[in-house]
C-alpha positions as CSV (number, residue, x, y, z in Angstrom):
1,M,4.2,58.5,62.5
2,T,5.3,60.2,59.3
3,Y,3.6,59.6,56.0
4,T,3.0,61.3,52.7
5,A,-0.5,61.4,51.3
6,A,-2.6,63.3,48.7
7,L,-5.8,64.6,49.9
8,P,-8.7,63.4,47.8
9,G,-8.9,65.4,44.6
10,S,-5.4,66.8,44.9
11,G,-3.0,66.8,42.0
12,K,0.7,66.0,41.8
13,I,3.2,68.4,43.2
14,R,4.9,70.6,40.6
15,Y,7.3,73.5,41.2
16,P,6.7,76.5,38.9
17,V,9.1,79.4,39.9
18,F,7.7,82.9,40.6
19,F,10.0,85.7,41.7
20,G,12.7,83.1,42.8
21,I,10.4,80.8,44.9
22,A,8.1,78.1,43.9
23,A,4.9,80.1,44.7
24,M,1.8,78.0,44.4
25,L,-0.9,79.4,46.5
26,E,-3.1,82.4,46.3
27,I,-3.7,83.4,50.0
28,L,-6.5,85.6,51.1
29,L,-6.7,87.2,54.6
30,L,-10.3,87.5,55.9
31,P,-11.0,89.4,59.1
32,A,-13.5,87.7,61.4
33,L,-15.0,88.3,64.8
34,T,-13.1,91.0,66.7
35,D,-9.5,90.3,65.8
36,N,-9.4,86.9,64.2
37,Y,-8.0,86.2,60.7
38,I,-9.3,83.3,58.5
39,Y,-7.0,82.4,55.6
40,L,-8.2,81.1,52.2
41,L,-5.6,79.0,50.4
42,H,-6.3,78.5,46.7
43,D,-4.2,76.8,44.0
44,P,-5.2,78.7,40.8
45,A,-4.1,76.0,38.5
46,D,-5.7,73.0,40.3
47,G,-8.6,74.9,41.8
48,A,-8.2,73.3,45.3
49,T,-9.2,75.6,48.1
50,A,-8.8,75.4,51.9
51,A,-9.9,77.6,54.8
52,V,-7.6,77.9,57.8
53,D,-9.3,78.3,61.2
54,P,-12.7,79.5,60.1
55,A,-14.1,81.4,63.0
56,E,-17.4,82.2,61.3
57,P,-18.9,81.2,57.9
58,E,-19.9,84.5,56.4
59,P,-16.5,85.9,55.4
60,V,-15.5,82.6,53.9
61,E,-18.7,82.2,51.9
62,A,-18.6,85.8,50.6
63,A,-15.0,85.4,49.4
64,L,-15.7,82.0,47.8
65,Q,-18.8,83.4,46.0
66,A,-17.0,86.5,44.8
67,R,-14.2,84.5,43.2
68,G,-16.2,81.5,42.1
69,W,-14.1,79.1,44.2
70,R,-15.4,75.9,45.8
71,L,-14.2,75.0,49.4
72,N,-12.5,71.6,49.5
73,Y,-10.9,71.6,52.9
74,I,-10.8,73.2,56.3
75,F,-7.4,73.2,58.2
76,N,-7.8,73.6,62.0
77,T,-4.7,74.5,64.0
78,H,-6.5,73.7,67.3
79,H,-9.9,73.2,68.9
80,H,-10.8,76.6,70.3
81,G,-14.2,78.0,69.3
82,D,-12.8,81.0,67.5
83,H,-10.9,78.7,65.2
84,V,-13.5,75.9,64.5
85,G,-16.7,77.9,64.9
86,A,-17.7,77.6,61.2
87,N,-16.6,74.0,60.7
88,L,-20.0,72.4,60.6
89,S,-21.7,75.2,58.7
90,L,-19.1,75.3,56.0
91,K,-19.1,71.5,55.8
92,R,-22.8,71.4,55.3
93,S,-22.8,74.1,52.6
94,S,-19.7,72.9,50.6
95,G,-19.1,69.2,51.5
96,C,-15.6,70.1,52.4
97,R,-13.4,67.8,54.5
98,I,-11.9,68.9,57.8
99,V,-8.2,68.4,58.7
100,G,-7.0,68.6,62.3
101,A,-4.8,67.0,64.9
102,A,-5.5,63.3,65.7
103,V,-5.2,63.9,69.4
104,D,-8.0,66.4,69.1
105,R,-10.4,64.1,67.2
106,T,-13.0,64.5,69.9
107,R,-12.6,68.3,70.2
108,I,-12.6,69.5,66.5
109,P,-16.1,69.5,65.1
110,G,-16.6,67.4,61.9
111,L,-13.0,66.2,61.8
112,D,-12.5,63.9,58.7
113,L,-8.7,63.7,58.3
114,A,-6.7,63.2,61.5
115,V,-3.0,64.3,61.1
116,E,0.1,64.1,63.3
117,D,3.5,65.7,63.6
118,G,5.4,65.0,60.4
119,T,2.3,64.2,58.3
120,T,2.6,65.7,54.8
121,F,-0.1,66.0,52.2
122,T,-0.9,68.0,49.1
123,L,-3.5,70.8,48.5
124,G,-3.6,70.9,44.8
125,R,0.0,71.2,43.7
126,E,1.2,72.5,47.1
127,Q,2.9,70.3,49.7
128,V,1.6,70.9,53.2
129,Q,3.6,69.8,56.3
130,V,2.1,69.4,59.7
131,I,4.2,70.6,62.7
132,A,3.1,69.7,66.2
133,T,3.3,72.9,68.4
134,P,1.9,72.2,71.8
135,G,1.8,74.9,74.5
136,H,-1.2,77.1,73.8
137,T,-3.2,73.9,73.7
138,S,-2.0,70.3,74.0
139,G,-3.0,69.4,70.5
140,H,-2.0,72.5,68.6
141,I,-0.5,72.0,65.2
142,A,0.8,74.3,62.4
143,F,0.6,74.0,58.6
144,Y,3.7,74.8,56.7
145,C,3.7,75.2,52.9
146,P,7.4,75.2,51.9
147,D,6.8,75.8,48.2
148,S,4.8,79.0,48.9
149,S,7.0,79.9,51.9
150,A,4.0,80.2,54.2
151,L,3.4,79.1,57.8
152,F,-0.1,79.0,59.2
153,C,0.7,78.9,62.9
154,G,-2.6,79.6,64.6
155,D,-2.1,80.8,68.2
156,T,1.4,79.5,68.7
157,L,3.3,82.4,67.2
158,F,2.0,86.0,66.8
159,S,3.8,88.9,65.2
160,L,5.9,90.3,68.1
161,G,4.3,87.7,70.5
162,C,3.3,84.2,71.2
163,G,0.2,82.4,72.5
164,R,-1.0,82.1,76.1
165,L,-0.5,78.9,77.9
166,F,-3.9,77.2,78.4
167,E,-3.1,73.5,78.4
168,G,0.7,73.2,77.9
169,S,3.8,74.4,79.7
170,A,6.2,77.2,79.0
171,E,8.8,74.5,78.1
172,Q,6.5,73.0,75.5
173,L,5.7,76.3,73.9
174,W,9.4,77.3,73.9
175,Q,10.2,74.0,72.2
176,S,7.5,74.6,69.6
177,L,8.8,78.0,68.8
178,Q,12.3,76.6,68.4
179,R,11.0,74.5,65.5
180,F,9.7,77.6,63.8
181,K,13.1,79.3,64.2
182,T,14.6,76.7,61.9
183,L,12.4,77.7,58.9
184,P,13.8,79.8,56.1
185,P,14.0,83.5,56.9
186,E,11.7,84.4,54.0
187,T,8.9,82.2,55.4
188,R,5.7,84.4,55.7
189,I,4.0,84.1,59.0
190,Y,0.2,83.9,58.9
191,C,-1.0,83.9,62.5
192,A,-4.6,83.9,63.6
193,H,-5.1,87.2,65.4
194,E,-4.4,90.9,64.9
195,Y,-2.4,91.4,68.1
196,T,0.7,93.0,66.7
197,E,0.2,96.6,68.0
198,A,-0.5,95.4,71.5
199,N,2.4,93.0,71.3
200,A,4.7,95.8,70.3
201,R,3.9,97.7,73.4
202,F,5.1,94.9,75.5
203,A,8.1,94.0,73.3
204,V,9.6,97.5,73.6
205,E,9.4,97.2,77.4
206,V,11.7,94.2,77.4
207,D,13.9,94.9,74.3
208,F,13.9,98.8,74.2
209,D,17.4,99.1,72.7
210,N,16.4,97.1,69.6
211,P,16.2,99.6,66.6
212,A,14.6,96.9,64.3
213,L,11.8,96.6,66.9
214,R,11.3,100.4,67.1
215,R,11.0,100.5,63.3
216,R,8.6,97.6,63.3
217,Q,6.4,99.3,66.0
218,T,6.3,102.5,63.9
219,E,5.3,100.5,60.8
220,V,2.6,98.6,62.8
221,I,1.0,101.8,64.2
222,A,0.9,103.3,60.7
223,L,-0.7,100.2,59.2
224,R,-3.4,100.0,61.9
225,Q,-4.2,103.7,61.7
226,A,-4.8,103.1,58.0
227,G,-7.0,100.1,58.7
228,Q,-4.6,97.7,57.3
229,P,-3.5,94.3,58.6
230,T,0.0,93.9,60.0
231,L,0.3,90.3,58.6
232,P,1.9,88.4,57.1
233,S,5.2,89.0,58.9
234,T,8.3,87.0,58.0
235,M,10.5,84.7,60.0
236,A,13.4,87.0,59.5
237,Q,11.4,89.9,60.8
238,E,10.2,88.0,63.9
239,L,13.7,86.7,64.7
240,A,14.9,90.3,64.7
241,T,12.0,91.8,66.7
242,N,9.9,89.3,68.6
243,P,11.2,88.9,72.2
244,F,9.8,85.4,72.5
245,L,12.2,84.3,69.7
246,R,15.0,86.3,71.2
247,E,15.2,84.9,74.7
248,Q,18.9,84.3,74.3
249,D,19.6,87.9,73.5
250,P,22.0,89.3,76.2
251,A,20.2,92.7,76.3
252,I,16.9,91.0,77.1
253,Q,18.4,88.8,79.7
254,R,20.1,91.7,81.4
255,H,16.9,93.7,81.4
256,L,15.1,90.8,83.1
257,G,18.0,90.1,85.5
258,L,18.4,86.6,84.1
259,T,21.8,86.9,82.4
260,G,23.2,83.4,81.7
261,R,20.0,81.6,82.6
262,P,18.8,78.7,80.4
263,A,16.7,79.9,77.5
264,P,13.5,78.1,78.6
265,A,13.6,79.9,81.9
266,V,14.0,83.3,80.2
267,F,11.2,82.4,77.9
268,A,8.9,81.4,80.8
269,E,9.7,84.8,82.6
270,L,8.8,86.7,79.4
271,R,5.5,84.8,79.1
272,G,4.6,85.5,82.7
273,L,5.4,89.2,82.3
274,K,3.3,89.4,79.2
275,D,0.4,87.8,81.0
276,R,0.5,90.5,83.6
277,F,1.3,93.4,81.2
278,R,-1.3,96.1,80.8
């Protein structure tokens, strides 16, 4: 089912241009737990604010208080506890409404607005598109904001990596990532964990002749040594460096001994190797 709706309290979509793109949202990255990121999305003109995958309430509440914002919505990409852990606490304190996958209506605490693949809605002036991305879990979804060139992909895609298979198949996750590959190259990738440095160690094992990957690894190490996040990445950067988006690259296939094999089979081998990598 595909439909267009405005979340309660949202305004009409407008398209002011900022540095060549229709940049709507102010996006804050909030570290949580050990390696999670929560994202706060705020429309400065409309005032609408959403938290993406709040693992714990304290970072969200502190950021809201510091900026004088009011939380209107929670967007959940999937049901795992480190993505929905603060749902009910934040809902009690703010009265926010919770948006998540319809198929996970019994697994997402406090779900108010059930969405499906192709659902579009607005957060303030910003259009938000729902993309179904099964693989990591059966009900995983991503939230894509084309006007702000931002993708909130949960645990489906990581910088230089991808999610583990808990409920879905390698074929499903591969198909999900193919959908991301069609997004504009300038799309900023906001994934839910700081895994980039560890992912880079695996990536160079299977794609060691890739100079763009070597440069990215050096950059990532410097950022982490400085205590800085490696996110957001961009789709262009991931297409050039992430082996899970480069399963059709001849050099990777040769290294794996899978030259000419179907792309889903190469992807499945990569995912299996990553699971066993130390």
